[in-house]
C-alpha positions, 0 to 999 in steps of 0.5 A: 628247733634242733632235732636232738637225735640228729648228729650229722656226723658229730658222733665222730668227734671224741668226747674229750675234744667236745669238752675242751671246746665247750669249756674254751667257749665258756672261758672266752665269755668269762674273759670278756666279762673280766675285760668289761669290768676292768675297763668300764667307767661306771660303778653300775658296770664294774661294781654292780655288774649290770651287764650281759655277755654272749657268744654265738655261732654263725647261725646265731645260736647261743654257745656261751654266755657270762651274765652279770644281771641274771635277767639278761640270761638270753636277752641278747638272743632276741636282740641279735636276731633283730640286729642281723635283720636290720643291718643284713648279714650281707652288709656286715664286714670284719671290724664292724661294731653295731650299736642297738638300744631300740627297746622293742628289738633290744629286749629292754629299755634304752639305757641297756645298750647292746653292742654286737659284732660279727666274727670272721675267720680273719687273719694274715693266713686267711685269703679274703675269699675264705674269710667267712663268718664264724659267729657273733659276739655281744655285750649289753651294759647299762649306760647311765645317760643317753639323752632321756628327758630326765637324769637317771631313770625316767619314771613318768614317760608316756612314749619311747621318745621321752626315754632317750636317743635310739640306735636301731642297729647302727655301725659305730665302727666300720671295718675297724674304724670308729665312726666319729659322727656317731660318737659325736651324736652320743657325746652331745646327747649325754649329760656324762659323755666321758663316762658313757663313751668310756663304757662303750669302749669297754664293751668294744674291748670285751667284744674284741676279746671274744672275737679273738678267742673264737678265731683262735679256737677255729684256728686250732681245731678247724671250723668243721671240728668246732662246729661239730662240737658245738652241735654236740653241745647243743644237742646235749643241752636240748636232750638234758632239758627235755629230760628235766621237763619230763620229770615235772608234773603235767598240767596247767597252773596260773598266778596273778600279781600286780605292779604298783603303776602310778595311777593307784589301780595297779597293773595286772600280771597274769601268768599261765604255765603249761607242762605237757610231756617235754614241752614247757609253755608260758602264757601272759595273755591274761595280763594288762594291755600295754599302758601309758606308763614306762612299765611295759615289757618288750617281747625280748625281755619276756623271753628272758624272764621265761628263760630264767625261770625255765633254766632254774628248774631244768639245768641250773648247774650247766652253762647256757646254750641255745639247745637248753631252751628248745622245750620252752615256748611263750605267748604274749599278744602284741600290744600287751604289757609283755609284748609292748609295741611302738611307741609304748614307754618301757623305761622302768622294766620292773614289771618284768622283775616282778613277773619272775616271782609270778611264774614261780608262784604258778609253778609252786601250785604244782611242785611246792617241794621244788619252789621257794616261797616268794622273794621280796619281789622287787629291786629296791633301787635308789639313784642319786644324780646332780653336780659334783661339788668338787669338779662341777661335772654331772654324776649319776650313781645307782645302788640296788639293795637286797631283799629277803628270799623265800623259805623252802620245805626244808630251810629258812630263806636267805636274808638280804640277798639280791633279787632272783633276777640279779643273783650275780649282781652286787651292790656298791660298797658304802665307801665307794658310794660315799666317794661318788656322791654327796651322801653318807649312810647312817644305817645298814641293817637287817629289817626285823620282822620282815621275813614271812612267818612259817615253819621255815621263816622267810629271809629278812629284807634290809634298811639302808639310810641315805643322809644327804650331805649337799643338794642332790637329785634322787629317785626310787624305782620300786614297783611292788609296795602295795601287794604282798608276796606269798607263802607256801603251805600255810606260810605267810608273806614277808614285809612289803618294800617301801621308802621312808622320807625324812624331809624338811617342811617344803618337801612338797615343792621338791619331791614328786611322789608317783606311788604314795603308801600313806594309806598302808603306813600312816605313822611315817611318810612311806612311798614307792616310786618318787623323784625329787631334789633333796637338801642337806640333812634329809634322809632317804631310808630304803626298806626292802621286802622280806621273803615268804614263809613255808609251812604253818608258823605254829609248827616252827621249832620254839628253839628256832624262834628263840634264836631268831629273837636273840639274833634280832631277826624276830621281835618278842612281840612277833614271836608270840603273835606270829609263832605262838612262842612265849619267852621269859624276860631272860629270853628262855622259852616259857613252855607252859605259855607256849603250849597254851598259845599253840593249843588254841 
């Protein structure tokens, strides 16, 4: 941990230079992001933005990042340490590019592939003996296939070797030259090799951008000045974060929630948060032991969950650097759900997504005025795969749908927004998706009554109907369909997530349902996780969860309830039953009846 009072001569650097260097580094990470988006082959990268990009100094401290997926905030930090440990800093050379997707080191599952490179002060004017290591560049992006037992996502794996080909830290470029044998291994272990190799090259292009910019910065100001500026920025980041933590109440608070799992018993997620002075500690030891389902979380991802929550309440407006996370610590026992060890399966990382809301649920007990009620609590993801009827090639396309966000003490929750872990992520435009897969979208609408009632209403989830136009495989990765979210100060939870299937009579032969919610919704075929083969005319209707409400619903302004009914957010029945607001046939407030309802 850095000493925030130590300067080591950095006070000699003027503030203007520090700010120029800081913003240059942020700009370099952003340029890496743009390079990746412009050169990637798959929509999950260039449309959805499922990636994370980072720059580090030579001591492997984060100096700038540009996350697309918010859950990747700091995910490369842990992975970089493991890469250097495995390869050895002494074995790294200019031009090397290293591939790593070993889940227990990479911070996530096998398809979130990390590409790392050392950055040296190389150039025509640099003698070989002075070509020192000055930093690292890292990109992480979701590949759509890498030799897993199933296309798309593996939903029923029992060990990591069913989840795809593993690279523990393998040089795919050596001193600037691609290793064709490694590339062949990738090519022959993917169902969509051209796209996967295209995305690898896009990540390498982004790496080269970062390398070039960091070398230019060192060339312009000199290594000593750049490193002094970075130290100043890191020290400021730690000081600012510690000041923010000291403003929070001291104490210990806990919360519990459950992922669906596939056995019907649910998988326990328990979080305990302790704030003591300027220290912030998160403990996951009350959670389940690791399970024989692909819902376990590597230690590195658990760290990213904590970093995401910590940053949101301490330095949300500032760009990231390692110093900001110095006050944060966590405990997750080895072999547990949040510190999975070999050979535990880790493919569906939705447990980590749900846990973000659980951390905030604990914090809401201490600071309800600073924390919103629960979000929809999940990433309702539908993935399609199969053979393109025009080209005969395999395709895999995924789409993340939005959820409702929780209300706060002074405003309603936002409707149809990407989950907290995906705040910078997008879904695929309808026109693009329909061009990539044999499907048409019959409906995309807000889901009435899905927002949790409260003085301030939770945001609404949405409904998206996929009508299959030809034989296609499809799956859903939803993992929070049985448990509700939570409101604050008398607010109610929003609606649950789920998928409604409208299928032909022989569907039981083609669709494997891993989470069946017919016990909750008995009028339609509601499911959570499923995988199957679908035929022309069948419909997959994704219904996403709503945010929790804040405050007693009976305290909501009747005029706000009336406007919600007119806008279609709240039904007339819910206005009466949940908010005690009666409306006339002309959608005017019946004040006499409303007063009677609210006085009971």
